[in-house]
C-alpha positions as CSV (number, residue, x, y, z in Angstrom):
1,X,100.4,161.0,67.3
2,X,99.0,157.9,65.6
3,X,101.1,155.7,67.9
4,X,100.0,157.6,70.9
5,X,96.4,157.2,69.8
6,X,96.9,153.4,69.6
7,X,98.3,153.3,73.1
8,X,95.5,155.3,74.5
9,X,92.9,153.2,72.7
10,X,94.6,150.0,74.1
11,X,94.5,151.4,77.6
12,X,90.8,152.3,77.3
13,X,89.6,149.2,75.7
14,X,92.0,146.3,76.4
15,X,93.7,147.2,79.7
16,X,90.4,147.2,81.8
17,X,89.4,143.9,80.3
18,X,92.8,142.3,81.2
19,X,92.7,143.7,84.7
20,X,89.1,142.5,85.1
21,X,90.3,138.9,84.6
22,X,92.0,138.9,88.0
23,X,89.6,139.0,90.9
24,X,89.5,139.4,94.7
25,X,88.9,136.0,96.4
26,X,85.2,136.2,97.1
27,X,84.4,137.8,93.7
28,X,86.6,135.3,92.0
29,X,84.9,132.3,93.5
30,X,81.5,133.7,92.4
31,X,82.8,134.2,88.9
32,X,84.4,130.8,88.9
33,X,81.2,129.0,90.0
34,X,78.7,131.0,87.9
35,X,81.0,130.3,84.9
36,X,80.9,126.6,85.5
37,X,77.1,126.7,85.8
38,X,76.7,128.6,82.5
39,X,78.9,126.1,80.6
40,X,76.3,123.4,80.9
41,X,73.1,124.3,82.9
42,X,71.2,121.3,81.7
43,X,73.8,118.9,83.1
44,X,73.6,120.5,86.6
45,X,69.8,121.2,86.6
46,X,67.8,119.2,89.2
47,X,71.0,117.3,90.2
48,X,72.5,116.6,93.6
49,X,75.9,118.1,93.7
50,X,78.9,117.3,95.9
51,X,82.0,119.6,96.1
52,X,85.2,117.8,97.1
53,X,88.9,117.2,96.5
54,X,90.1,120.7,95.4
55,X,93.8,120.4,95.9
56,X,97.1,122.2,95.0
57,X,98.4,121.0,91.6
58,X,102.1,120.4,92.3
59,X,101.9,118.8,95.7
60,X,98.6,117.1,95.0
61,X,97.6,117.9,98.6
62,X,95.1,120.1,100.4
63,X,96.4,123.5,101.4
64,X,94.6,125.6,104.0
65,X,92.9,127.5,101.2
66,X,91.2,124.4,99.9
67,X,88.3,124.3,102.4
68,X,87.7,128.0,101.8
69,X,87.5,127.5,98.0
70,X,85.1,124.5,98.5
71,X,82.9,126.4,100.9
72,X,82.8,129.4,98.6
73,X,81.7,127.1,95.7
74,X,79.0,125.5,97.8
75,X,77.6,128.9,98.9
76,X,77.3,130.1,95.3
77,X,75.6,126.9,94.2
78,X,73.1,127.0,97.0
79,X,72.4,130.7,96.5
80,X,71.8,129.9,92.8
81,X,69.1,127.3,93.6
82,X,71.1,124.1,93.2
83,X,70.9,121.1,95.5
84,X,74.3,120.6,97.3
85,X,75.1,117.6,99.6
86,X,76.2,118.7,103.1
87,X,79.9,119.0,103.3
88,X,80.0,117.2,106.6
89,X,78.5,114.1,105.0
90,X,81.0,114.3,102.2
91,X,83.9,114.5,104.6
92,X,82.6,111.7,106.7
93,X,82.3,109.3,103.7
94,X,85.8,110.2,102.4
95,X,87.4,109.6,105.9
96,X,85.6,106.3,106.2
97,X,86.2,105.0,102.7
98,X,89.7,106.3,102.0
99,X,91.3,103.4,103.9
100,X,90.0,101.1,101.1
101,X,92.1,102.9,98.4
102,X,95.7,103.6,97.9
103,X,95.3,107.4,97.5
104,X,93.0,110.2,96.4
105,X,93.9,111.2,92.9
106,X,90.6,112.7,92.0
107,X,90.5,111.5,88.4
108,X,87.2,111.1,86.7
109,X,86.8,107.4,87.8
110,X,87.8,108.1,91.4
111,X,85.5,111.1,91.6
112,X,82.6,109.1,90.2
113,X,83.2,106.4,92.8
114,X,83.1,108.8,95.7
115,X,80.1,110.6,94.2
116,X,78.1,107.4,94.3
117,X,79.1,106.9,98.0
118,X,77.7,110.3,99.0
119,X,74.6,110.0,96.8
120,X,75.7,112.7,94.3
121,X,74.8,113.0,90.6
122,X,77.5,115.6,89.9
123,X,80.8,116.1,91.7
124,X,82.7,119.4,91.4
125,X,86.4,119.1,92.0
126,X,89.6,120.8,90.8
127,X,93.1,122.2,91.2
128,X,94.8,125.4,92.0
129,X,98.3,126.7,91.6
130,X,100.3,129.9,92.3
131,X,100.3,132.0,89.2
132,X,103.2,134.5,89.4
133,X,103.8,136.3,92.6
134,X,100.4,137.8,93.2
135,X,97.8,135.4,91.7
136,X,96.3,132.0,92.2
137,X,94.8,130.2,89.3
138,X,91.9,127.9,90.2
139,X,90.5,125.4,87.7
140,X,87.3,123.4,88.5
141,X,85.3,120.7,86.6
142,X,81.9,119.1,87.1
143,X,81.9,115.3,86.6
144,X,78.9,113.2,86.0
145,X,78.8,110.3,88.4
146,X,76.7,108.0,86.2
147,X,78.9,108.6,83.1
148,X,82.2,109.3,84.8
149,X,82.8,112.1,82.3
150,X,83.5,115.8,82.6
151,X,80.4,117.9,81.7
152,X,81.6,121.4,82.5
153,X,84.8,123.3,83.3
154,X,85.9,126.8,84.2
155,X,89.0,128.6,85.6
156,X,89.8,132.0,87.1
157,X,92.7,133.9,88.5
158,X,92.4,135.6,91.9
159,X,94.6,138.0,93.8
160,X,96.5,136.5,96.7
161,X,97.1,139.5,98.9
162,X,94.2,138.6,101.3
163,X,94.8,134.8,101.3
164,X,98.6,134.7,101.4
165,X,98.6,133.1,104.9
166,X,96.4,130.2,103.6
167,X,98.7,129.3,100.8
168,X,100.5,126.5,102.6
169,X,99.8,122.8,103.4
170,X,97.3,122.0,106.1
171,X,98.7,121.9,109.7
172,X,101.2,124.6,108.7
173,X,103.2,122.3,106.5
174,X,104.7,120.5,109.6
175,X,105.0,116.7,109.5
176,X,101.7,115.4,111.1
177,X,103.3,112.6,113.0
178,X,106.7,111.4,114.0
179,X,108.3,108.4,115.6
180,X,109.9,108.7,119.1
181,X,112.8,106.6,120.1
182,X,111.8,103.0,120.9
183,X,111.0,103.1,124.6
184,X,113.0,100.9,127.0
185,X,111.1,98.2,128.7
186,X,109.7,99.1,132.1
187,X,111.7,97.5,134.9
188,X,110.1,94.5,136.6
189,X,109.3,95.2,140.3
190,X,108.7,92.8,143.0
191,X,105.5,92.7,145.0
192,X,105.7,93.4,148.7
193,X,106.2,90.2,150.6
194,X,107.0,88.1,147.5
195,X,109.9,85.6,147.5
196,X,113.2,86.5,145.8
197,X,113.0,85.8,142.1
198,X,109.2,85.8,142.1
199,X,107.1,88.3,140.0
200,X,104.2,90.4,141.5
201,X,101.2,88.1,142.1
202,X,103.3,85.2,143.5
203,X,104.4,83.3,140.4
204,X,107.7,82.7,138.8
205,X,108.4,83.1,135.0
206,X,109.9,79.5,135.1
207,X,106.7,78.0,136.5
208,X,103.5,79.7,135.4
209,X,101.2,76.8,136.0
210,X,99.2,78.8,138.4
211,X,98.9,81.9,136.2
212,X,99.7,82.7,132.5
213,X,100.5,86.3,131.4
214,X,98.7,87.4,128.2
215,X,101.1,87.7,125.2
216,X,102.1,91.2,124.4
217,X,100.6,92.5,121.1
218,X,103.0,93.0,118.2
219,X,103.5,96.7,117.6
220,X,104.0,98.7,114.5
221,X,105.6,102.1,113.9
222,X,104.2,103.1,110.5
223,X,100.9,103.8,108.8
224,X,100.8,101.8,105.5
225,X,98.3,101.5,102.6
226,X,96.7,98.2,101.7
227,X,99.7,97.1,99.7
228,X,102.1,97.6,102.6
229,X,103.6,100.9,101.3
230,X,104.6,103.1,104.2
231,X,102.7,106.4,104.2
232,X,103.8,108.1,107.4
233,X,105.3,107.4,110.8
234,X,103.2,107.1,113.9
235,X,103.5,109.3,117.0
236,X,103.6,106.2,119.2
237,X,103.6,102.4,118.5
238,X,100.2,100.8,117.8
239,X,99.0,97.2,117.4
240,X,99.9,95.9,113.9
241,X,96.8,95.7,111.7
242,X,94.9,98.5,113.5
243,X,93.5,101.6,111.8
244,X,95.7,104.7,111.5
245,X,95.5,108.1,109.7
246,X,98.0,110.2,107.8
247,X,97.2,113.9,107.3
248,X,97.0,115.5,103.8
249,X,95.4,113.5,101.0
250,X,96.8,110.1,102.2
251,X,94.0,109.4,104.7
252,X,93.5,106.2,106.6
253,X,95.7,103.1,106.5
254,X,96.8,100.2,108.6
255,X,99.5,99.9,111.3
256,X,102.7,98.2,110.1
257,X,106.4,97.8,111.0
């Protein structure tokens, strides 16, 4: 009877508390954000906050759930009376400036750098990872842009039954770009009425004194970072040195061979 009493007592007191630690998605984001606020209210008070770079821990990439987590945190912050920088401005600055860096690692120094670019005092960023078969653990941190230091952290576990379809890399996990076979050069055709051996326009490649064809641009098949490291393959060849983009966290780069 004594052991039975202990089991019943555990079920009444401990079990509800353990169950309460795992939330539905919307409730979990509310608890996550409010918990972050309560850790250090003074650090967040009267500050401009940017929410960015919440990625999956193992792949270090954005999954489809990332934007939903970020939007949820923004909603809670705004509803709690905090000043939050428009997500569109944050996205625009990241897309514009990412080509100047090798990658987005979102460590404290990197976050502080992007925080300055968007005019933020505090940046909220974080990670998430599958936790067992039915849960997702999300950890976030608030980083001071001026100090480059973490001022508050919080984490929560949420149920994945409603968000299972979003737990995959953006674009369905498919490679964003691919390289087709190198196209064969187009056959040269003669202009109507031109002499045998002449090109359209009435000039011969052996004697171009009357007209010079512009040199063909040198083409590249890869998108590289500023150090020449290949990030992804291009859908079609582009002029070397031009701007290109790789999906995921790799961002902008430069066309290379």
